[in-house]
N, C-alpha and C positions, 0 to 999 in steps of 0.2 A: 498309183502305188509308189512311184518314185518320189512324189511330193511327201507322202507319209513317212517314207524312210528318211528323207532329209530332215523333217521336223523332229523325228525321234533322235537323230544324231545331235541336232542342236540342243535338245533338252538334256541329253546325257552330258554333253560338254559343259553346259551351264551348271549342272549339278556338281560335276567334278571341280569346276572353278570355285563354287561356293564352299565346298568341303575343304578345298585347299586353303582358301582365305581364312576359314575358321582355324585351321591348324596353324596358320602363320600368325595368329593373334591379331587379325585385322577386323575382328568383330567389334561392335560398339562396346565401350568400356562398361563393365557392370561389376557389382559386388555380390558374390554368392554367399548367403548366410548359411552357415552350417547348422545342423540341428542342435548341436550342443554349444554353439557360440553364444556367450553371454551378451546381452544388450547393455550399452553404456548406461550407468546409473544417472538419473537426472541430477543436475547440479543443485546444490543447496541454494536457498533463497533468503534474502534479507530485504525487508521493507523499512524505509526510512520515512518517518512522518515529521513534518515541520509545523509546529504550532504557532499561533498568535499573529497570523497574517490579518490584515484588515485595517491597520492604523499607520501605514507607511513606516514600519519599524526598521531599525538598523538591520542590515543583512538581507533585506527583501530581494534586491536585485541579485546579490551574490548567490543566494539560495536558488532562485528561479533559473539562473544560468548554469547550474551544475549539470554536467552531461550524464546524468543518471535519472531514471524515473523516480520521482518523489511523490509523496502524498501530502498535499498542502491543506492544512487545517485553518480555515478562515473564520474569524469571529464575526458574527452578524451585526448589522446596524452600526458599523464603524465607517469612518470617512473613506477608506479605500477597500471596503469589503468586496464590492462588485468588481472594481478594477483588478484587484489581486486575484480573484477567482477567474476572471477573464484571461489574464496573463498566464496563470498557471495552466489553464485549459489549452491555450494556444501553444504552449511549450510542451504539451503532451503529458502533463502531470495530472494525477487524480485530485479531486477536491472533496474535502469534508467540511461540514459545519462544526466549528470549534465552539461548542455550546457552553456558555458560562454557567456554572453550577455552584451552589453554596458549599463553602468549605467548613470544616469544624472550627478552624481558627481564622481570624481575619474579618475585615469589614465587608458587608454586602456591597458597599460603594465601590470596592475594588473590582467587582465583577464586570461592570459595564452594563449597557442597556439590555433589557430582555432576558435577564438572568433567571434561572430556575432555582427557586428557594423552597424550603420545606414548609413554609407558612402559606404558600399559595393554594388556592382551591384547585380541584381537579380540572375544572373548566379553564382556569387561567393558565395552568401548566400546559394543557393541550394547545391553547391559543398561542402561547409563546413559542412552543416548539414548531408549530406549523408556520408561524410568521418568520422564524429564523431560517427554516428550510426554504421558504419563498424568497428570502432576502439574498441568499448566496447562490448565484447561478452555477450550474454544472455539478452541484453537490450530489454525491452518491451515498452519503451516510453522515454519521455524527461521531465525534469524539468529545469527551468532556474536558472543559477548561476548569481546573481546580476540582471542586465537586466531592471532596472527601466526606461531606455530610450528606449531600443529595444522592450520591450514587449508592449509599448504604441504606437508603430509605425505599422500601419496597413499594409503597403507595406511589411515590413520585416516579420512580423508574418504570413501574408498570405502565404508566400513562405515556411516558417517553417512548418506550419500546412498542407500545401499541401503534403510535403514529409511524414509527419506522416500519412496522409490519404492513400497515395500510398503504404506505408509499413505496414498498419494495426496496427499502434502504437497509443499510447495515450499521452496526455500532462497534466502534473501537473503544474498548475500556482503557483509558489512560493509566489506570491502576494507581490512583492517588490515595487509595486506602485498601488495606487487605479485607475490609468488611464489605466491599462492593457486592451488590446483588445482580450486577449486569449479566454475567455469564449464566447464572441460575435462571433468570427470567428469559434470556435469549433462547436458551435451550427449550424452556417450557413453551414459549410463544412462537418458536420457529423463525427467529430473526437471525440472520447471519452475523457473526461476531468474531472478534479477535481481541487479544490482550497485549498491551505494551509490556516489554520485558526490561527496558533500560532507558533511562534518561541520560542523554549526553551531557547536558549543561545545567544541571540543578545547582552547580556552583560555577560562577562566571569566570573561570580562568582557563588559559590554554593548557596548563598542566593537568587540571582535572578532566577537561574534555578529551585530551589525548589518552588519559588513563581509561576513560569510559570507552573510547574506541578500542583500546586493547582488550577490555572486557567483552566487547561485541565480537571481536575476532575469536576469543576463547569460546564464546557461546556458539559461534558458527562451527567450530571444531566438534562440539559435543552434540549438536542437533541439526536437523535438516532445514528448519525455518526459524526466523527470528524477526522481531519487530522492535525498533528503537525510535525514540522521539527526541527531537531537538527543537530549538526555538529561534525565531527572529526576535529582535529587541536587544536588550543589553548584551547577551552573548552571541547575537546573530552572526556577526562577521567572523568571530573566532570559530564558532561551530562550522560555518561554511568553509573556512580555510582548512580546518582539520578534516572535514569530509572530503574536500577536493584532493587533499594530499594522500588520503587513504583509499581512494577509489580503486587503484590498480591492485593494492594489497588485498582488499576485500574480494575483488573479482577473481583472485587466484583460487578462492575456495567457495565462492557463492555468486549468484546473480542478483543484481538489484531488481526488485519487482515492485509494482504498486501494491498497496496494502490489500486491495480486493482479492489478490491472488492467494492471500494467506487467511482469508476469512473461513471460518468453520460454520457448519450448519447450512451450507448452500444446498438448495434442492437440485 
């Protein structure tokens, strides 16, 4: 009986000490969410895609060293295609195949090897797309290099999109023509897709690229997501410099994300 009484006293004293400690704020720190407390809205998102990797172009190192997630679009069958894709992957960037496609104006010879043109047979188009995907390691999808004529051709693009569907890949429409059928076919065929909204460096000057960055900031103010494309090559170092200088400004209103985060039509 005496043992039972002692145990009961110990239990009561322990309970009193616990209650006292809670009252003194000695419990583990915690955040109590009230029923009507709003959750923080997710930050806006911007994806920056850099085209024309694969030929040891100006700005390659500067772009890959930027301290933000990028999407690196690598042209297939070029001298540094595999190296650039490998480096991009090692630095945590996403990789796309930057598929050369026929423009309305310009010479086919400008496109490089393995280009998709509207005079090719269905079989040859499929073969070239599959070969390009096999040539660029770590690729998760495709975007078009040039292509104002090819991306408006439903026969051509249906074959390209079918290969994407079969391989579980996505397609980013670079939007080199308002007549593009990419989004229409992607929705119809169930291929994840996205659309470019702005080119940073269609004119190769620091003044123009800076103006385009200002346009991007305005787009971020108006919408939750945005995709913009820059290039290595002639404007590469300038574009990389403008991007680097603008990182902190962009991050005040948005997070940099890989383009896969902004793909629509994902299952």
